C-alpha positions in Angstrom: 0.0 0.0 0.0 1.6 3.3 -1.1 0.5 6.4 0.8 -0.7 9.5 -0.9 1.0 12.7 0.2 -0.3 14.3 3.5 -2.8 17.1 3.0 -0.9 19.5 5.3 2.6 20.8 5.5 3.1 20.0 9.1 6.6 18.6 10.0 6.8 14.8 10.0 6.8 13.3 13.5 9.7 11.0 14.2 9.6 8.1 16.7 11.6 5.0 17.2 8.7 2.5 17.0 5.1 2.9 15.7 2.7 0.4 17.1 -0.4 0.0 15.0 -3.4 -1.2 17.1 -4.0 -0.7 20.8 -5.9 -3.9 21.7 -4.3 -6.0 24.5 -1.3 -7.0 22.3 -0.6 -3.5 21.0 -1.1 -1.9 24.5 1.1 -4.5 26.1 3.8 -4.1 23.5 3.8 -0.3 24.0 4.1 -0.8 27.8 7.1 -3.1 27.3 8.8 -0.6 24.9 8.0 2.3 27.2 9.5 0.5 30.2 12.7 0.2 28.1 12.8 3.9 27.2 11.8 3.5 23.5 10.1 6.5 22.0 6.8 5.0 20.8 3.7 6.1 19.0 0.6 3.9 19.4 -2.1 4.2 16.7 -5.7 3.0 17.4 -8.6 3.4 15.0 -11.3 3.3 17.8 -11.8 6.4 19.9 -12.5 4.5 23.1 -11.3 1.1 24.5 -13.2 -1.8 23.1 -16.3 -2.1 25.2 -17.1 -5.8 24.7 -15.6 -8.9 26.3 -13.9 -10.9 23.5 -10.7 -12.4 24.8 -11.3 -14.2 28.1 -8.3 -16.1 29.4 -4.6 -15.9 30.0 -2.0 -18.2 31.5 1.0 -18.1 33.9 3.3 -17.1 31.0 1.0 -14.1 30.2 1.0 -13.0 33.9 4.8 -13.1 33.9 4.8 -10.9 30.9 2.4 -8.4 32.5 4.9 -8.6 35.5 7.7 -7.6 33.2 5.6 -4.6 32.1 5.2 -3.5 35.7 1.5 -4.1 35.7 1.1 -7.4 37.5 -0.8 -6.1 40.5 -3.2 -4.1 38.4 -3.9 -7.0 36.0 -4.1 -9.7 38.6 -6.5 -7.8 40.8 -9.1 -7.9 38.1 -8.8 -11.6 37.2 -9.9 -14.9 38.8 -8.1 -18.3 38.8 -10.5 -21.2 38.1 -9.7 -24.2 40.3 -11.0 -26.8 38.0 -11.9 -27.4 34.3 -14.3 -30.3 33.6 -15.2 -32.1 30.4 -18.7 -33.4 30.7 -20.9 -35.4 28.3 -24.4 -34.8 27.3 -25.8 -36.1 30.6 -23.4 -33.9 32.6 -21.2 -36.8 33.6 -17.5 -35.8 34.0 -15.1 -37.9 31.8 -12.0 -35.7 32.2 -10.9 -32.8 34.3 -7.9 -30.5 34.8 -7.1 -29.8 38.4 -5.7 -26.3 38.0 -5.6 -25.5 41.7 -3.1 -28.4 42.0 -1.0 -27.4 38.9 2.1 -25.3 39.1 4.4 -25.0 36.1 6.9 -23.1 38.2 6.6 -19.6 36.6 5.2 -17.8 39.6 1.5 -17.6 38.7 -1.6 -19.7 38.4 -1.8 -21.7 35.2 -5.0 -20.1 34.1 -6.8 -16.9 34.8 -10.0 -15.3 33.4 -10.3 -11.6 32.8 -12.7 -9.0 31.5 -11.2 -7.5 28.3 -12.6 -3.9 28.7 -11.1 -3.7 32.2 -7.8 -5.2 30.9 -7.5 -2.7 28.1 -8.2 0.2 30.5 -5.4 -1.1 32.7 -3.0 -1.4 29.9 -3.8 2.0 28.4 -3.5 3.6 31.8 -0.1 2.0 32.1 1.1 4.0 29.2 0.7 7.2 31.2 3.8 6.3 33.1 6.0 7.0 30.0 6.3 10.5 28.6 8.0 9.1 25.6 4.9 7.0 24.6 2.1 8.7 22.8 -1.4 7.1 22.2 -3.2 8.5 19.2 -6.9 7.4 19.2 -9.3 7.8 16.3 -6.4 7.3 13.9 -6.0 4.7 11.2 -3.1 3.5 9.1 -3.8 4.1 5.4 -0.4 3.5 3.9 3.3 3.1 4.5 6.6 3.0 2.6 10.0 2.0 3.9 13.7 2.4 3.1 16.9 1.3 4.6 16.7 3.8 7.5 13.0 3.6 8.5 9.3 3.6 7.6 7.1 6.5 6.6 3.6 5.8 7.9 0.6 7.7 6.6 -2.2 8.1 9.1 -5.7 9.5 8.9 -8.1 10.9 11.5 -11.2 8.7 11.3 -13.5 11.7 11.8 -11.9 14.7 10.1 -10.0 12.6 7.5 -7.0 14.8 8.0 -3.8 13.0 7.1 -0.3 13.2 8.6 2.9 11.4 8.1 5.1 9.8 10.8 8.6 8.5 10.4 9.5 5.4 12.5 12.6 3.2 12.7 10.3 0.2 13.0 6.6 -0.5 12.7 4.7 -3.2 14.6 1.4 -4.4 13.3 -0.7 -5.3 16.3 -4.0 -4.6 14.5 -5.7 -7.9 14.7 -7.1 -10.4 12.2 -8.0 -7.8 9.6 -4.6 -6.2 9.9 -4.2 -3.1 7.8 -0.4 -3.4 8.4 -0.4 -6.9 7.0 -2.3 -5.7 3.9 0.1 -2.7 3.5 3.1 -5.0 3.2 1.1 -7.5 1.2 1.7 -10.6 3.4 -0.8 -13.3 2.7 -2.4 -15.7 5.2 -2.6 -19.5 4.8 -4.5 -22.1 6.7 -8.2 -23.0 7.3 -11.4 -21.4 8.5 -13.9 -23.7 10.3 -17.4 -23.8 8.9 -19.3 -24.3 12.2 -20.5 -20.9 13.6 -20.7 -20.3 17.3 -22.7 -18.1 19.5 -20.6 -16.3 22.2 -22.6 -14.9 25.1 -21.2 -12.8 27.9 -23.0 -11.2 30.7 -23.1 -10.2 34.4 -24.8 -12.4 37.0 -25.0 -12.3 40.8 -23.4 -15.2 42.6 -26.6 -16.7 43.8 -27.9 -16.9 40.2 -25.1 -19.1 39.0 -26.1 -22.7 38.5 -22.8 -24.2 37.3 -19.8 -22.8 39.2 -16.9 -24.6 37.6 -15.5 -24.1 34.1 -16.9 -26.7 31.8 -16.6 -28.0 28.2 -20.0 -29.5 27.6 -19.2 -32.2 25.0 -22.8 -32.8 23.9 -22.7 -34.1 20.3 -25.9 -32.3 19.6 -24.6 -28.9 20.7 -21.1 -28.6 22.1 -20.7 -25.7 24.5 -18.2 -23.9 26.8 -19.4 -22.3 30.0 -17.5 -20.6 32.9 -17.7 -17.9 35.5 -15.5 -15.0 34.7 -13.9 -12.0 36.4 -15.9 -9.2 38.1 -19.1 -11.2 38.3 -19.3 -12.1 34.7 -20.2 -15.4 33.0 -19.1 -16.6 29.6 -20.9 -19.2 27.4 -20.3 -20.4 23.9 -22.7 -22.6 21.9 -22.2 -24.3 18.5 -25.0 -23.6 16.0 -26.8 -26.5 14.5 -27.3 -26.8 10.7 -30.0 -24.4 9.6 -29.9 -22.1 12.6 -29.3 -18.4 11.8 -27.6 -15.6 13.5 -30.8 -13.6 13.9 -32.5 -16.6 15.5 -29.7 -17.4 17.9 -29.4 -13.8 19.1 -33.1 -13.5 20.1 -33.5 -13.0 23.9 -35.8 -16.1 24.2 -33.2 -18.3 22.4 -30.4 -17.0 24.6 -32.5 -17.5 27.7 -33.1 -21.1 26.8 -29.5 -21.8 26.1 -28.1 -20.3 29.3 -30.8 -21.6 31.6 -28.8 -24.8 32.7 -25.9 -22.6 33.8 -27.3 -19.3 35.1 -30.7 -18.0 36.0 -31.7 -16.3 32.7 -34.0 -13.8 34.5 -31.0 -12.4 36.4 -28.4 -12.7 33.7 -27.7 -9.3 32.0 -26.3 -10.0 28.5 -23.4 -7.6 27.6 -22.4 -9.3 24.4 -24.0 -11.9 22.0 -22.3 -12.5 18.7 -22.0 -15.3 16.2 -18.5 -16.0 14.9 -16.4 -18.7 13.2 -12.9 -19.5 14.3 -9.7 -19.8 12.2 -6.4 -21.6 12.0 -4.4 -19.2 10.0 -0.8 -18.0 9.9 0.9 -15.2 8.0 3.3 -16.4 5.3 6.0 -14.4 7.0 6.0 -12.1 10.1 8.4 -9.5 8.8 8.8 -7.3 5.8 11.9 -5.2 6.2 11.3 -2.9 9.1 7.6 -3.9 9.6 6.7 -6.8 12.0 3.4 -8.6 12.6 2.3 -9.6 16.1 -0.7 -11.3 17.6 -3.7 -12.0 15.4 -2.1 -10.0 12.6 0.4 -12.8 12.4 -1.5 -15.9 13.5 -5.0 -17.0 14.5 -5.9 -20.3 16.2 -9.0 -22.2 17.5 -10.1 -21.1 21.0 -10.0 -24.5 22.7 -6.7 -23.9 24.5 -7.4 -20.3 25.3 -4.1 -19.4 23.8 -4.9 -16.8 21.0 -4.2 -13.7 23.1 -1.4 -15.4 25.1 0.4 -16.1 21.9 0.3 -12.5 20.9 1.6 -11.5 24.3 4.5 -13.9 23.9 5.2 -12.2 20.5 5.4 -8.8 22.3 7.7 -10.1 25.1 10.0 -11.7 22.5 10.4 -8.8 20.2 10.2 -5.7 22.5 13.5 -6.2 24.3 15.3 -7.1 21.0 14.1 -3.9 19.5 15.2 -1.9 22.5 18.7 -3.3 22.4 19.0 -2.7 18.6 17.7 0.9 18.9 20.1 1.6 21.8 23.1 0.2 19.8 23.6 -2.6 22.3 22.8 -5.3 19.6 23.1 -5.6 15.9 19.9 -5.5 13.8 20.3 -9.1 12.8 19.1 -10.0 16.3 15.6 -9.1 15.0 15.7 -12.1 12.6 15.3 -14.4 15.7 11.8 -13.1 16.4 10.0 -15.2 13.8 12.6 -18.0 14.1 11.7 -18.4 17.7 8.1 -17.6 17.9 6.7 -19.2 14.7 7.3 -22.9 15.6 6.0 -22.5 19.2 2.9 -20.8 17.9 2.3 -23.5 15.3 2.6 -26.2 18.0 0.2 -24.4 20.2 -2.3 -24.1 17.4 -2.0 -27.8 16.5 -2.6 -28.7 20.2 -5.7 -26.5 20.2 -6.9 -28.3 17.0 -6.4 -31.7 18.7 -8.2 -30.6 21.8 -11.0 -29.4 19.6 -11.4 -32.8 18.1 -12.0 -34.2 21.6 -14.5 -31.5 22.3 -16.4 -31.6 19.0 -17.4 -35.2 18.5 -20.6 -34.8 16.4 -22.2 -38.2 16.5 -23.5 -40.2 19.4 -21.4 -43.2 18.7 -18.1 -41.3 18.5 -19.0 -39.3 21.6 -19.7 -42.5 23.5 -16.3 -44.0 22.4 -14.5 -40.8 23.4 -16.2 -40.7 26.9 -15.5 -44.4 27.5 -11.9 -44.3 26.3 -11.0 -41.2 28.3 -12.5 -42.6 31.5 -10.7 -45.8 31.0 -7.2 -44.4 30.3 -7.4 -42.1 33.3 -7.4 -45.2 35.6 -3.7 -45.2 34.7 -2.1 -42.7 37.1 0.5 -41.3 34.7 -2.2 -40.7 32.0 -4.5 -39.1 34.6 -1.7 -36.8 35.7 -1.0 -35.9 32.1 -4.6 -34.7 31.7 -5.3 -33.3 35.2 -2.1 -31.3 35.3 -2.4 -29.8 31.9 0.8 -31.5 30.7 -0.3 -31.6 27.1 0.2 -27.9 26.8 3.4 -27.1 24.8 6.2 -25.9 27.1 7.6 -22.4 26.6 10.7 -23.3 24.6 12.5 -22.2 21.4 14.1 -24.7 19.0 16.5 -22.2 17.4 17.4 -18.5 18.0 19.3 -16.2 20.2 20.9 -18.7 22.6 24.3 -20.3 23.1 25.0 -22.5 20.2 22.0 -21.1 18.3 19.6 -24.0 19.1 17.8 -25.6 22.0 20.0 -27.9 24.0 18.4 -29.3 27.1 17.2 -26.4 29.2 18.9 -23.8 27.0 16.1 -22.2 25.0 13.5 -22.9 27.7 11.7 -20.5 30.1 13.5 -20.3 33.5 11.4 -20.9 36.6 10.3 -18.0 38.9 10.6 -19.1 42.5 10.2 -17.0 45.7 13.2 -15.0 46.9 14.1 -12.6 49.6 15.8 -9.3 48.8 18.0 -7.1 50.9 16.1 -5.0 53.4 12.8 -7.0 52.9 11.1 -9.6 55.1 8.4 -10.7 52.6 9.0 -13.2 49.9 9.0 -11.8 46.3 9.1 -13.3 42.9 12.5 -13.8 41.2 11.8 -11.5 38.2 11.8 -8.5 40.6 15.5 -9.0 41.1 16.5 -9.6 37.5 16.1 -6.1 36.0 15.2 -5.5 32.4 18.4 -6.8 30.7 20.3 -10.1 30.7 21.0 -11.7 34.1 23.6 -14.2 35.3 22.5 -16.3 38.3 25.1 -18.1 40.3 26.1 -18.9 43.9 27.0 -16.0 46.1 30.2 -17.8 46.9 31.5 -17.1 43.4 34.6 -15.0 43.3 33.4 -11.5 43.2 31.4 -9.8 40.4 31.6 -10.8 36.7 34.9 -10.1 35.0 35.9 -7.8 32.2 34.3 -9.8 29.4 30.9 -8.6 30.7 31.7 -4.8 30.8 29.4 -2.9 28.5 26.9 -5.7 28.2 23.3 -5.1 29.6 23.8 -7.7 32.4 23.0 -8.0 36.1 24.7 -10.6 38.3 22.2 -12.2 40.8 24.1 -13.8 43.7 22.1 -16.6 45.1 22.3 -17.3 48.9 20.9 -20.6 50.2 17.5 -20.7 52.0 17.8 -19.7 55.7 20.4 -17.0 55.1 19.4 -14.0 57.3 18.3 -11.1 55.1 20.4 -8.9 57.4 23.5 -10.7 56.1 22.9 -9.7 52.5 25.0 -6.9 51.0 22.7 -4.0 50.1 24.9 -2.1 47.6 26.2 -3.6 44.3 29.9 -4.3 43.9 32.1 -1.5 42.7 33.5 -3.5 39.8 31.8 -5.1 36.9 28.1 -5.0 36.1 25.2 -4.4 38.5 24.8 -7.0 41.2 22.0 -8.0 43.5 22.0 -10.6 46.3 18.9 -12.8 46.9 17.9 -15.6 49.3 16.6 -18.7 47.6 13.7 -19.3 49.9 12.6 -22.8 48.7 16.0 -23.9 47.2 14.6 -23.8 43.7 17.5 -21.9 42.2 20.2 -23.9 43.9 18.4 -27.1 43.1 18.0 -26.1 39.5 21.8 -25.4 39.2 22.7 -28.6 40.9 20.3 -30.7 38.8 21.8 -29.3 35.6 25.3 -29.4 36.9 25.9 -25.7 36.1 27.9 -23.1 37.9 25.9 -20.2 36.4 22.9 -19.7 34.2 22.6 -16.8 31.8 19.0 -15.5 31.3 17.6 -13.3 28.5 15.5 -10.3 29.3 12.4 -12.4 28.5 13.5 -15.0 31.1 14.5 -17.7 28.7 17.8 -19.5 29.3 20.6 -18.2 27.0 23.3 -20.5 28.3 24.4 -22.9 31.1 27.9 -22.1 32.2 30.3 -24.7 33.8 32.5 -23.6 36.7 35.3 -21.5 35.3 33.5 -20.7 32.1 32.0 -17.4 33.0 34.5 -15.4 30.8 33.7 -17.4 27.7 30.0 -16.9 28.4 30.5 -13.2 28.2 32.1 -13.5 24.8 29.4 -15.8 23.6 26.7 -13.3 24.6 28.7 -10.5 22.8 28.9 -12.6 19.7 25.1 -13.4 19.8 24.3 -9.8 20.1 26.7 -8.8 17.4 28.7 -6.5 19.7 32.4 -6.4 20.0 34.0 -8.6 22.6 36.0 -7.0 25.4 39.3 -8.2 24.2 40.3 -6.6 20.9 41.4 -9.0 18.2 40.2 -12.0 20.1 38.5 -14.8 18.1 34.9 -15.7 18.6 34.7 -18.4 21.2 33.7 -21.9 20.3 30.1 -22.3 21.4 31.0 -25.6 23.1 32.9 -23.5 25.7 29.5 -22.3 27.0 26.8 -24.5 25.6 28.4 -27.8 26.6 28.0 -27.5 30.4 27.7 -31.0 31.7 24.4 -32.7 32.4 22.4 -31.5 29.4 
């Protein structure tokens, strides 16, 4: 899409990043960029936040990303954590369940939380007020862009006055949803499938004593599959598959909705806030980057809703790309680092989508004989304790891990390339346990025993790294040094309350672990290998190593720590 010339002679605004779209993914992306000091313009076509509850769920990885944006308390306060998810048959008999209250993946948060999207968007947009270098432009749409070697010229239009203006950005991030104008502007096609079966999604508010089903359920009725669940802030969400011949107009009638919701809530006391008919998709953009333009969230990929991972996948995109952009823009990393965005995120997103499709096949049996076989088989296999644990503890969910990308050796090797756990810690001067990420800062981090010889050496000077010195559980907080060391990078001392960090290092026979800003493991480091790790990180970021004229280290110096 080539822009026409702006209609005014106003000077062109210049920013480092233009984010197109201010739904949850765009707003979260802008918060992450703002927290890293990136001058950002956020463009949103709507004048006000979206007033309807569309997205509904997020997971522990998403909460950890909100935590990185400094908005954990605000987001978590407006969510609920369901203790149980049940799969029931037509008669309401449970044939499988996920015991979420007993599930902990180790990332510091509950494995599933439900939220109200209008409240979430208000929280995320309010978060932008913390950053004077972030501007939100409402009622503004993208109508064209051109790019060159140095940046992107974006043509914007006011949706009311139709007045146009140009903005010059180093990079553009398309977070503008399934019908992405950004994706259209750079002519990137989608591939995949759309599902023919339409669904009625109904959201509303209901008092607690008018709720008839209090747990989250997938109702696997072959005649009309449904999903029902209490939501945040006194809301309730229900989705029903339409039968052949049923129309949208018919399904949205108040009397039809009342009959459908009656088994789950008192329809007389259920105030409908949204009732729409939709179909879902399994689509992915052919590529997620065109020059200096990147696609995130639904602009890049869309998946069936059965895992509740559509929005979560977009948040992962934001967490992956934002810190890389910040490093590149600050000169701390070469622009080739941005190539790892799609390399890392695309395979994980595809695996999540495939898992959602497989789960949908369990949910959507459409004949009585197939439904009976499904129910009987699942009840039978769950008499095997390991199989039951696999289902109840949500172990079929793809783990947060990258096959290839910005990590020592360039590919996953054991825990290298996976998300690091987030246990409880104590910090100097505090008596209450905190979560690990509060000590890591917003750059790379090296975790190792406090008994290590002093701070990191000269190989780490100039790198965006913090050393986290781990003291064993039981160490008095008063014994922790409060001020960082005078030499080398920033240092913070922590107490490993539950011996998770120490146990992790021992289990993987590592002296140190190097973590990326998004909390994925960059490298395991054997005792005595910390200097090589600094050179490996410099090489991965495309920055000069500390010693002039020294060769790039063999990745085996770092990546081949024993036990992986």
